[in-house]
DOLO-314692 format. One record per residue: y, z, x of N, C-alpha, C in turn; residue in one letter. Coordinates in Angstrom, 1 decimal, padded with zeros to 4 digits, always signed. Layout:
<pts>
  n_north    n_up  n_east  ca_north   ca_up  ca_east  c_north    c_up  c_east  aa
        Y       Z       X         Y       Z        X        Y       Z       X   A
...
</pts>
This chain:
<pts>
  n_north    n_up  n_east  ca_north   ca_up  ca_east  c_north    c_up  c_east  aa
   -010.5  -009.3  +012.2    -010.1  -008.4   +011.1   -009.5  -009.3  +010.1   M
   -010.0  -009.4  +008.8    -009.6  -010.3   +007.7   -008.7  -009.3  +006.8   R
   -007.5  -009.7  +006.7    -006.4  -008.9   +005.8   -006.1  -009.7  +004.6   I
   -005.9  -009.0  +003.6    -005.3  -009.8   +002.3   -004.2  -009.0  +001.9   L
   -003.0  -009.5  +001.9    -001.8  -008.7   +001.6   -001.6  -009.4  -000.3   V
   -001.7  -008.2  -000.9    -001.4  -008.5   -002.5   -000.1  -007.8  -002.7   F
   +000.5  -008.7  -003.7    +001.7  -008.5   -004.3   +001.8  -009.0  -005.9   N
   +002.2  -008.0  -006.7    +002.4  -008.2   -008.1   +003.3  -009.7  -008.3   E
   +004.2  -009.8  -007.4    +005.1  -010.9   -007.3   +005.9  -011.3  -008.6   N
   +006.0  -010.3  -009.6    +006.7  -010.3   -010.8   +008.3  -010.5  -010.4   H
   +008.9  -009.7  -009.7    +010.2  -009.7   -009.5   +010.8  -011.0  -008.7   H
   +010.1  -011.3  -007.9    +010.6  -012.6   -007.2   +010.5  -013.8  -008.0   E
   +009.7  -013.9  -009.1    +009.5  -014.9   -010.0   +010.6  -014.8  -011.1   L
   +011.2  -013.7  -011.5    +011.8  -013.6   -012.6   +013.3  -013.0  -012.5   T
   +013.6  -012.6  -011.1    +015.0  -012.1   -010.7   +015.4  -013.0  -009.6   R
   +016.5  -013.8  -009.7    +016.9  -014.6   -008.4   +017.2  -013.8  -007.2   P
   +018.1  -012.6  -007.5    +018.5  -011.9   -006.3   +017.4  -011.2  -005.5   E
   +016.1  -011.1  -006.3    +015.1  -010.4   -005.4   +014.5  -011.6  -004.7   I
   +014.4  -012.8  -005.3    +013.7  -014.0   -004.7   +014.6  -014.4  -003.3   A
   +016.0  -014.0  -003.4    +016.9  -014.3   -002.5   +016.7  -013.4  -001.2   E
   +016.5  -012.1  -001.8    +016.3  -011.0   -000.7   +014.7  -011.2  -000.1   R
   +013.8  -011.7  -000.7    +012.5  -012.0   -000.2   +012.0  -013.4  -000.6   Y
   +012.8  -014.6  +000.2    +012.3  -015.7   +000.0   +010.9  -016.1  +000.2   P
   +010.2  -015.4  +001.0    +008.7  -015.4   +001.1   +008.0  -014.6  +000.3   L
   +008.6  -013.8  -000.8    +007.8  -012.8   -001.5   +007.6  -011.7  -000.6   G
   +007.6  -010.4  -001.4    +007.2  -009.3   -000.6   +006.0  -009.5  +000.2   I
   +004.9  -010.1  -000.3    +003.6  -010.4   +000.3   +003.8  -011.3  +001.5   H
   +004.8  -012.2  +001.5    +004.7  -013.1   +002.6   +005.5  -012.6  +003.7   G
   +006.6  -011.5  +003.4    +007.2  -010.9   +004.5   +006.3  -009.8  +005.0   T
   +005.6  -009.1  +004.3    +004.5  -008.2   +004.9   +003.4  -008.9  +005.7   V
   +003.2  -010.1  +005.2    +002.2  -010.9   +005.9   +002.8  -011.2  +007.1   A
   +003.8  -011.8  +007.4    +004.4  -012.5   +008.5   +004.8  -011.4  +009.6   A
   +005.1  -010.0  +009.1    +005.1  -009.0   +010.1   +003.8  -008.8  +010.7   G
   +002.8  -008.7  +010.0    +001.5  -008.2   +010.4   +001.0  -009.4  +011.3   L
   +001.4  -010.7  +011.1    +001.0  -011.7   +012.0   +001.7  -011.7  +013.3   A
   +002.9  -011.3  +013.3    +003.6  -011.1   +014.8   +003.1  -010.0  +015.3   D
   +002.6  -009.0  +014.8    +002.0  -007.9   +015.6   +000.5  -007.9  +015.8   R
   -000.1  -008.7  +015.0    -001.9  -008.6   +015.2   -002.1  -009.9  +015.9   L
   -001.5  -010.8  +015.7    -001.8  -012.1   +016.4   -003.2  -012.7  +016.2   G
   -003.8  -013.2  +017.0    -005.1  -013.7   +017.0   -006.2  -012.7  +016.6   A
   -005.8  -011.5  +016.5    -007.0  -010.5   +016.3   -007.1  -010.4  +014.6   A
   -006.4  -011.1  +013.9    -006.3  -010.9   +012.4   -006.2  -012.3  +011.7   A
   -007.0  -012.6  +010.8    -006.8  -013.6   +010.0   -006.2  -012.8  +008.5   A
   -005.1  -013.6  +008.3    -004.3  -013.0   +007.1   -004.0  -014.1  +006.1   I
   -004.4  -013.5  +004.7    -004.1  -014.4   +003.8   -003.3  -013.6  +002.6   V
   -002.7  -014.1  +001.5    -002.1  -013.3   +000.6   -002.6  -013.8  -000.9   T
   -002.4  -012.9  -001.7    -002.7  -012.9   -003.2   -001.6  -012.6  -004.0   A
   -001.3  -013.1  -005.2    -000.4  -012.6   -006.0   -001.1  -012.4  -007.5   T
   -000.4  -011.5  -008.4    -001.1  -011.3   -009.7   -001.1  -012.4  -010.7   Q
   +000.1  -013.7  -010.2    +000.0  -014.6   -011.3   -001.0  -015.8  -011.0   D
   -001.8  -015.5  -009.8    -003.0  -016.4   -009.6   -004.3  -016.0  -010.5   Q
   -005.0  -017.2  -010.5    -006.2  -016.9   -011.2   -007.0  -015.7  -010.8   P
   -007.5  -015.0  -011.6    -008.1  -013.8   -011.1   -007.3  -012.8  -010.4   G
   -006.2  -012.8  -010.4    -005.0  -012.1   -009.7   -005.1  -012.3  -008.3   Y
   -005.7  -013.2  -007.7    -005.9  -013.3   -006.5   -007.0  -012.5  -005.9   G
   -007.8  -011.8  -006.8    -008.5  -010.8   -006.3   -010.2  -011.1  -006.7   L
   -010.5  -012.3  -006.8    -011.7  -012.9   -007.2   -012.8  -012.1  -006.2   T
   -014.0  -012.2  -006.8    -015.2  -011.5   -006.1   -015.2  -012.0  -004.5   A
   -014.9  -013.1  -004.4    -015.2  -014.1   -003.3   -014.0  -013.6  -002.2   E
   -012.7  -013.5  -002.7    -011.8  -013.0   -002.0   -011.8  -011.5  -001.5   A
   -012.4  -010.7  -002.4    -012.6  -009.4   -002.1   -013.5  -009.1  -001.0   V
   -014.6  -009.9  -001.2    -015.7  -009.6   -000.2   -015.4  -010.3  +001.0   E
   -014.4  -010.9  +001.1    -013.9  -011.7   +002.4   -012.8  -010.9  +003.0   A
   -012.5  -009.7  +002.5    -011.4  -008.8   +003.2   -011.8  -007.6  +003.8   T
   -011.4  -007.2  +005.0    -011.8  -006.0   +005.6   -010.7  -005.0  +005.5   D
   -009.3  -005.4  +005.3    -008.3  -004.4   +004.9   -007.3  -005.2  +003.9   V
   -007.2  -004.3  +002.8    -006.4  -004.9   +001.7   -005.0  -004.1  +001.6   L
   -003.8  -004.8  +001.6    -002.6  -004.3   +001.6   -002.0  -004.6  +000.2   V
   -001.8  -003.5  -000.4    -001.2  -003.5   -001.7   +000.2  -003.1  -002.3   W
   +001.0  -004.1  -002.9    +002.1  -003.6   -003.5   +002.1  -004.2  -005.0   W
   +002.7  -003.2  -005.7    +002.8  -003.4   -007.4   +003.6  -002.6  -007.9   S
   +004.1  -003.0  -009.1    +005.2  -002.0   -009.9   +005.2  -002.0  -011.3   H
   +005.6  -003.3  -012.0    +005.8  -003.1   -013.3   +004.6  -003.8  -014.1   L
   +003.4  -004.5  -013.8    +002.4  -004.9   -014.3   +001.1  -004.2  -014.1   L
   +001.1  -003.0  -013.7    -000.3  -002.1   -013.5   -001.2  -002.3  -014.4   H
   -000.6  -002.0  -015.7    -001.6  -002.1   -016.7   -002.1  -003.4  -017.3   A
   -001.5  -004.5  -016.7    -002.0  -005.9   -017.2   -003.2  -006.5  -016.3   E
   -003.6  -005.7  -015.3    -004.8  -006.0   -014.6   -006.0  -005.5  -015.1   M
   -007.1  -006.4  -015.3    -008.2  -005.8   -015.9   -009.1  -004.8  -015.3   D
   -009.8  -004.1  -016.0    -010.6  -003.0   -015.5   -011.7  -003.3  -014.5   D
   -012.3  -004.7  -014.7    -013.3  -005.2   -014.0   -013.1  -005.4  -012.6   E
   -011.5  -006.0  -012.6    -011.3  -006.3   -011.2   -010.8  -005.1  -010.3   T
   -010.3  -004.1  -011.1    -010.2  -002.7   -010.3   -011.4  -002.0  -009.9   I
   -012.6  -002.1  -010.8    -013.7  -001.6   -010.3   -014.3  -002.4  -009.0   A
   -014.1  -003.6  -009.1    -014.6  -004.5   -008.0   -013.8  -004.1  -006.8   R
   -012.7  -004.0  -006.6    -011.9  -003.5   -005.4   -012.2  -002.1  -005.0   V
   -012.3  -001.3  -006.1    -012.4  +000.2   -005.7   -014.0  +000.4  -005.0   R
   -014.9  -000.4  -005.5    -016.2  -000.4   -005.1   -016.1  -000.8  -003.5   R
   -015.4  -001.8  -003.3    -015.3  -002.4   -001.9   -014.7  -001.4  -001.0   R
   -013.6  -000.8  -001.5    -013.1  +000.3   -000.7   -014.3  +001.5  -000.5   V
   -014.8  +001.9  -001.4    -015.9  +002.8   -001.0   -017.0  +002.3  -000.3   L
   -017.3  +001.1  -000.1    -018.1  +000.4   +001.0   -017.6  +000.2  +002.2   D
   -016.3  +000.5  +002.4    -015.8  +000.6   +003.8   -014.5  -000.3  +004.0   G
   -014.1  -001.1  +003.0    -012.8  -001.8   +003.2   -011.8  -001.0  +003.4   M
   -010.7  -001.2  +004.2    -009.4  -000.3   +004.5   -008.5  -000.9  +003.3   G
   -007.8  +000.4  +003.0    -006.8  +000.0   +002.0   -005.2  +000.7  +002.3   L
   -004.1  -000.2  +002.3    -003.1  +000.4   +002.5   -002.1  +000.2  +001.2   V
   -001.6  +001.0  +000.8    -001.1  +000.9   -000.6   +000.4  +001.3  -000.3   V
   +001.5  +000.6  -000.6    +002.8  +000.6   -000.6   +003.6  +000.9  -001.8   L
   +004.7  +002.0  -001.7    +005.6  +002.4   -002.4   +005.2  +002.5  -003.8   H
   +005.7  +001.6  -004.7    +005.1  +001.8   -006.3   +003.7  +001.5  -006.6   S
   +003.0  +001.0  -005.5    +001.5  +000.8   -005.7   +000.9  +002.1  -006.1   G
   +001.7  +003.1  -005.7    +001.1  +004.7   -006.2   +000.6  +004.7  -007.5   A
   +001.4  +003.9  -008.5    +001.0  +004.0   -010.0   +000.1  +002.9  -010.3   G
   -000.6  +002.0  -009.3    -001.7  +001.0   -009.7   -002.8  +001.9  -010.3   S
   -003.6  +001.1  -010.9    -005.0  +001.5   -011.5   -005.9  +001.6  -010.4   K
   -005.8  +000.9  -009.2    -006.7  +001.1   -008.1   -006.4  +002.4  -007.6   L
   -005.0  +002.7  -007.0    -004.9  +003.8   -006.2   -005.1  +005.3  -007.1   F
   -004.8  +005.0  -008.4    -005.1  +006.2   -009.3   -006.6  +006.5  -009.3   R
   -007.4  +005.5  -009.6    -008.9  +005.5   -009.7   -009.4  +006.2  -008.5   S
   -008.8  +005.9  -007.3    -009.4  +006.3   -006.1   -008.9  +007.9  -005.8   L
   -007.6  +008.2  -006.3    -007.1  +009.5   -006.1   -007.7  +010.5  -007.1   M
   -008.0  +010.0  -008.1    -008.3  +011.0   -009.6   -007.4  +011.5  -010.1   G
   -006.1  +011.5  -009.9    -005.0  +012.0   -010.5   -004.0  +010.9  -011.1   T
   -003.0  +011.5  -011.7    -001.9  +010.8   -012.3   -001.0  +009.8  -011.2   S
   -001.0  +010.5  -010.0    +000.0  +009.9   -008.9   +001.2  +009.7  -009.4   C
   +001.9  +010.8  -010.4    +003.1  +010.6   -010.7   +003.9  +011.2  -009.7   D
   +005.3  +010.7  -009.8    +006.3  +011.4   -008.6   +007.8  +011.2  -009.2   R
   +008.5  +012.0  -008.8    +010.0  +012.0   -009.0   +010.4  +010.6  -008.4   R
   +011.6  +010.1  -009.1    +012.2  +009.1   -008.5   +013.6  +009.0  -008.8   W
   +014.4  +008.4  -008.2    +015.8  +008.1   -008.5   +016.2  +006.8  -008.0   R
   +016.6  +005.8  -008.9    +017.0  +004.5   -008.5   +018.2  +004.5  -008.0   H
   +018.4  +004.0  -006.9    +019.8  +003.9   -006.3   +019.8  +003.4  -004.8   G
   +020.7  +003.3  -004.2    +021.1  +002.9   -002.7   +021.0  +004.1  -001.9   D
   +019.9  +004.7  -001.6    +019.6  +005.9   -000.9   +019.3  +005.7  +000.5   D
   +019.8  +006.7  +001.4    +019.2  +006.6   +002.8   +017.8  +007.5  +002.8   R
   +016.9  +007.0  +003.4    +015.6  +007.6   +003.8   +015.3  +008.1  +005.2   Q
   +015.1  +009.2  +005.5    +014.6  +009.5   +006.9   +013.0  +009.9  +006.7   L
   +012.4  +009.0  +007.5    +010.9  +009.4   +007.7   +010.7  +009.9  +008.8   V
   +010.1  +011.2  +008.7    +009.8  +012.1   +009.7   +008.3  +012.2  +010.1   W
   +008.0  +012.0  +011.3    +006.6  +012.1   +011.8   +006.2  +013.5  +011.8   T
   +005.2  +014.0  +011.0    +004.6  +015.4   +011.2   +003.4  +015.4  +011.8   V
   +002.8  +014.4  +012.2    +001.7  +014.4   +012.9   +001.8  +013.5  +014.2   K
   +002.4  +014.0  +015.1    +002.5  +013.2   +016.5   +001.2  +012.9  +017.1   P
   +001.0  +011.9  +017.5    -000.3  +011.5   +018.2   -001.2  +010.8  +017.3   G
   -001.0  +010.7  +016.0    -001.7  +009.9   +015.0   -001.6  +008.3  +015.4   H
   -002.5  +007.5  +015.0    -002.6  +006.1   +015.4   -001.3  +005.4  +014.5   P
   -001.2  +005.8  +013.5    -000.2  +005.1   +012.5   +001.2  +005.6  +013.0   I
   +001.6  +006.8  +013.7    +002.7  +006.8   +014.2   +003.4  +006.3  +015.4   A
   +002.3  +005.8  +016.2    +002.4  +005.1   +017.4   +003.8  +004.3  +017.7   A
   +004.6  +004.7  +018.4    +005.8  +003.7   +018.4   +006.7  +003.9  +017.4   G
   +006.8  +004.8  +016.6    +007.6  +004.7   +015.5   +008.7  +006.0  +015.7   I
   +010.1  +005.6  +015.6    +011.1  +006.6   +016.0   +011.2  +007.8  +015.2   P
   +011.5  +008.8  +015.9    +011.6  +010.1   +015.0   +013.0  +010.6  +015.0   Q
   +013.7  +010.6  +013.8    +013.0  +010.0   +012.5   +013.3  +008.5  +012.5   P
   +012.5  +007.8  +011.5    +012.6  +006.4   +011.2   +013.7  +006.6  +010.1   L
   +014.7  +005.8  +010.4    +015.8  +005.7   +009.5   +015.9  +004.4  +008.7   V
   +015.6  +004.6  +007.3    +015.9  +003.4   +006.4   +017.0  +003.6  +005.6   I
   +018.0  +002.8  +005.9    +019.5  +002.9   +005.4   +019.6  +002.7  +004.0   P
   +018.8  +001.8  +003.1    +018.7  +001.4   +001.8   +017.6  +001.6  +001.2   H
   +017.2  +002.6  +000.2    +015.8  +002.4   -000.3   +015.9  +003.3  -001.6   D
   +014.9  +003.2  -002.5    +014.9  +004.2   -003.7   +014.4  +005.6  -003.2   E
   +014.6  +006.5  -004.0    +014.1  +007.6   -003.7   +012.8  +008.1  -004.4   M
   +011.7  +008.5  -003.7    +010.7  +009.1   -004.3   +010.7  +010.5  -003.9   Y
   +010.2  +011.6  -004.8    +010.2  +013.0   -004.3   +009.2  +013.8  -005.0   G
   +009.0  +014.7  -004.4    +008.0  +015.7   -004.8   +008.5  +016.3  -006.2   E
   +007.6  +016.7  -007.1    +006.0  +016.8   -006.8   +005.5  +015.3  -007.0   P
   +004.4  +015.1  -006.1    +003.8  +014.0   -006.0   +002.3  +014.3  -006.4   F
   +001.9  +013.9  -007.6    +000.5  +014.4   -008.0   -000.8  +013.6  -007.6   D
   -000.8  +013.9  -006.3    -002.0  +013.2   -005.4   -002.9  +014.4  -004.9   V
   -004.0  +014.1  -004.5    -004.9  +015.3   -003.7   -004.4  +015.8  -002.3   P
   -004.6  +016.6  -002.0    -004.0  +016.9   -000.6   -004.5  +015.9  +000.5   E
   -003.8  +015.4  +001.2    -004.1  +014.2   +002.1   -005.1  +014.9  +003.1   P
   -005.9  +014.2  +003.6    -006.8  +014.3   +004.8   -005.9  +014.7  +005.9   D
   -004.9  +013.6  +006.2    -003.9  +013.8   +007.2   -002.5  +013.3  +006.4   E
   -001.4  +014.2  +007.0    -000.1  +013.9   +006.6   +000.4  +013.3  +007.7   L
   +000.9  +012.2  +007.8    +001.6  +011.4   +008.9   +003.0  +011.6  +008.9   V
   +003.7  +011.2  +007.8    +005.0  +011.3   +007.5   +005.6  +012.1  +006.3   F
   +006.6  +012.6  +006.3    +007.5  +013.3   +005.4   +008.7  +012.7  +005.4   L
   +009.2  +012.4  +004.1    +010.4  +011.7   +004.0   +011.6  +012.7  +003.5   S
   +012.8  +012.6  +003.9    +013.7  +013.4   +003.2   +015.0  +012.3  +002.8   S
   +015.7  +012.6  +001.8    +016.7  +011.7   +001.2   +018.0  +012.5  +001.0   F
   +019.1  +011.6  +000.8    +020.4  +012.2   +000.8   +020.7  +013.3  -000.4   T
   +020.0  +013.3  -001.3    +020.0  +014.2   -002.5   +019.2  +015.5  -002.1   G
   +018.6  +015.6  -000.7    +017.9  +016.9   -000.4   +016.5  +016.7  -001.0   G
   +016.2  +015.7  -001.4    +014.6  +015.5   -001.9   +013.8  +015.3  -000.8   E
   +012.2  +015.7  -000.9    +011.4  +015.5   +000.5   +010.3  +014.6  -000.4   V
   +009.4  +014.0  +000.2    +008.2  +013.2   -000.2   +007.1  +013.1  +000.8   F
   +006.0  +013.4  +000.4    +004.9  +012.8   +001.3   +004.6  +011.5  +001.5   R
   +005.4  +010.9  +002.4    +005.5  +009.4   +002.4   +004.4  +008.7  +003.2   S
   +003.7  +009.3  +003.9    +002.7  +008.6   +004.8   +001.4  +009.5  +004.8   G
   +000.4  +009.3  +004.0    -000.6  +010.0   +003.8   -002.1  +009.4  +003.8   A
   -003.1  +009.9  +004.6    -004.4  +009.3   +004.7   -005.3  +010.0  +004.1   C
   -006.3  +009.3  +003.5    -007.3  +009.6   +002.7   -008.6  +009.0  +003.2   Y
   -010.0  +009.6  +002.9    -011.1  +008.7   +003.0   -011.9  +008.8  +001.7   T
   -012.3  +007.5  +001.1    -013.0  +007.5   +000.0   -014.1  +006.6  +000.4   R
   -015.3  +007.4  +000.0    -016.5  +006.8   +000.3   -016.6  +006.5  +001.9   G
   -016.8  +005.2  +002.1    -016.7  +004.8   +003.7   -015.5  +004.2  +004.1   A
   -014.4  +004.1  +002.9    -013.1  +003.5   +003.4   -011.9  +004.4  +003.6   G
   -011.1  +004.1  +004.5    -010.0  +004.5   +004.7   -008.8  +004.0  +003.9   R
   -007.8  +005.1  +003.3    -006.7  +004.6   +002.5   -005.3  +005.2  +003.2   V
   -004.4  +004.5  +003.2    -003.3  +005.0   +003.6   -002.1  +004.7  +002.6   F
   -001.5  +005.6  +002.2    -000.3  +005.4   +001.3   +001.1  +005.6  +002.1   Y
   +001.9  +004.5  +001.8    +003.1  +004.5   +002.6   +004.4  +004.4  +001.6   F
   +005.2  +005.4  +001.5    +006.2  +005.4   +000.5   +007.2  +004.4  +000.5   G
   +008.0  +004.1  +001.5    +009.2  +003.3   +001.5   +008.9  +001.7  +001.0   P
   +009.8  +001.2  +000.6    +009.7  -000.2   +000.1   +010.0  -000.8  -001.3   G
   +011.2  -000.3  -001.8    +011.6  -000.8   -003.3   +012.1  -002.2  -003.1   D
   +011.7  -003.0  -004.2    +012.1  -004.3   -004.3   +013.6  -004.8  -004.3   Q
   +014.5  -003.6  -004.6    +015.7  -003.8   -004.7   +016.3  -003.8  -003.1   E
   +015.7  -003.3  -002.3    +016.0  -003.2   -000.8   +015.5  -003.8  +000.2   C
   +016.0  -004.4  +001.3    +015.3  -005.1   +002.2   +014.5  -004.1  +003.3   P
   +013.6  -003.4  +002.8    +013.0  -002.5   +003.5   +011.9  -003.2  +004.4   V
   +011.3  -004.1  +003.8    +010.1  -004.6   +004.4   +010.5  -005.8  +005.5   Y
   +011.8  -005.9  +005.7    +012.2  -006.8   +006.8   +012.6  -005.9  +008.0   H
   +012.6  -004.6  +007.6    +013.1  -003.7   +008.9   +011.7  -003.6  +009.9   Q
   +012.1  -003.9  +011.2    +011.0  -004.0   +012.2   +010.2  -002.5  +012.1   K
   +010.8  -001.4  +012.1    +010.0  -000.3   +012.1   +008.9  -000.1  +011.1   E
   +009.5  -000.5  +009.9    +008.5  -000.6   +008.7   +007.3  -001.4  +008.8   V
   +007.7  -002.6  +009.4    +006.6  -003.5   +009.8   +005.6  -002.9  +010.9   Q
   +006.2  -002.3  +011.7    +005.2  -001.4   +012.6   +004.3  -000.6  +012.1   D
   +005.0  +000.5  +011.2    +004.0  +001.2   +010.4   +002.9  +000.6  +009.6   V
   +003.4  -000.5  +009.0    +002.0  -001.0   +008.3   +001.3  -001.7  +009.2   I
   +001.7  -002.4  +010.3    +000.6  -003.1   +011.5   -000.4  -001.8  +011.9   A
   +000.2  -000.4  +012.1    -000.4  +000.7   +012.5   -001.5  +000.8  +011.6   N
   -001.1  +001.1  +010.2    -001.8  +001.4   +009.1   -003.1  +000.5  +009.0   A
   -002.9  -000.7  +009.3    -004.0  -001.7   +009.1   -004.9  -001.6  +010.2   V
   -004.5  -001.4  +011.3    -005.4  -001.1   +012.4   -006.3  +000.1  +012.1   R
   -005.7  +001.3  +011.7    -006.3  +002.4   +011.5   -007.2  +002.4  +010.4   W
   -006.9  +001.5  +009.3    -007.8  +001.4   +008.3   -008.9  +000.5  +008.5   A
   -008.8  -000.4  +009.4    -009.9  -001.5   +009.6   -011.2  -000.7  +009.6   A
   -012.2  -001.3  +009.1    -013.7  -000.6   +009.2   -014.3  -000.8  +010.5   P
   -015.0  +000.0  +011.1    -015.7  -000.1   +012.4   -016.7  -001.0  +012.6   A
   -017.4  -001.1  +011.2    -018.4  -002.2   +011.2   -018.5  -003.1  +010.0   G
   -019.8  -003.6  +009.8    -019.7  -004.4   +008.5   -019.3  -003.6  +007.3   P
   -018.8  -004.1  +006.3    -018.6  -003.6   +004.9   -019.5  -003.7  +004.0   V
   -020.0  -002.7  +003.4    -021.1  -003.3   +002.1   -022.0  -002.3  +002.3   G
   -022.6  -002.2  +001.0    -024.2  -001.4   +001.0   -023.9  +000.1  +000.9   G
   -022.9  +000.8  +001.2    -022.7  +002.2   +001.1   -022.9  +002.9  -000.1   H
   -022.3  +002.3  -001.0    -022.1  +003.0   -002.4   -022.2  +001.6  -003.4   F
   -023.3  +001.1  -003.1    -023.4  -000.3   -004.1   -023.7  +000.1  -005.5   A
   -024.4  +001.3  -005.6    -024.8  +001.6   -006.9   -023.8  +002.8  -007.5   D
   -022.7  +002.9  -006.9    -021.8  +004.1   -007.2   -021.1  +003.7  -008.7   A
   -021.1  +004.6  -009.7    -020.4  +004.1   -010.9   -019.1  +004.1  -010.6   P
   -018.3  +003.2  -011.4    -016.9  +003.0   -011.5   -016.0  +003.8  -012.5   S
   -015.2  +004.5  -012.5    -014.5  +005.0   -013.7   -013.7  +004.1  -014.3   P
   -014.2  +003.1  -015.0    -013.5  +001.9   -015.7   -012.9  +002.5  -016.8   V
   -011.5  +002.4  -016.8    -010.6  +002.6   -017.8   -010.5  +004.2  -018.0   G
   -010.8  +005.1  -017.2    -010.5  +006.4   -017.3   -009.0  +006.6  -017.4   W
   -008.3  +005.7  -016.7    -006.7  +006.0   -016.8   -006.0  +005.9  -018.0   W
   -006.8  +005.0  -018.8    -006.2  +004.7   -020.2   -006.3  +006.1  -021.2   E
   -007.1  +006.8  -020.9    -007.5  +008.0   -021.8   -006.4  +009.1  -021.6   R
</pts>
């Protein structure tokens, strides 16, 4: 299983307190958690938006079975051609795990066909992640509830299509709720959105959060070769700008 962990990497390069919290970068922290859990079953590489081609060159994308995605402030700066290439790879069977503010990325919005807007409250909140689909592979071994002591609040309404399967529902100290673990199928590819993980908080260092991401990568991994299913499918390049 070939895994690519993508991170915008803007906060780590511009804010010393974020670099101190994530000295490996969010991408490095997530990749290390996956390596601990998947071992020799996975070949894991990372990419950041400051690299040539955003680290998402045609060669890199073609060599990926599951893409894990984190982005926040620089959604609009990624060009439409790159987004169309990655989207087409998902339709052809590549798995996609989108984390936290990656919900606002061009990629996730293009796959959902909606704004993906949601309520949010910046602050040091406590999040309880409740499993609402026991027995789902992504929920395997996850405590009920998963307690995240410090995180940003994301809340409903969350402008996404109804999930094929809702695995997790979160609640916050202000009484808000959020569909924080949602599964979709797009073309031949599996997509999972996981809400926890603001850069201001050490969420991706938490063991249980790393367990969820590893479970999601296993679930999203294609059963066979990726490619050829939707090679001629048109990509809605630029629709999100209209």
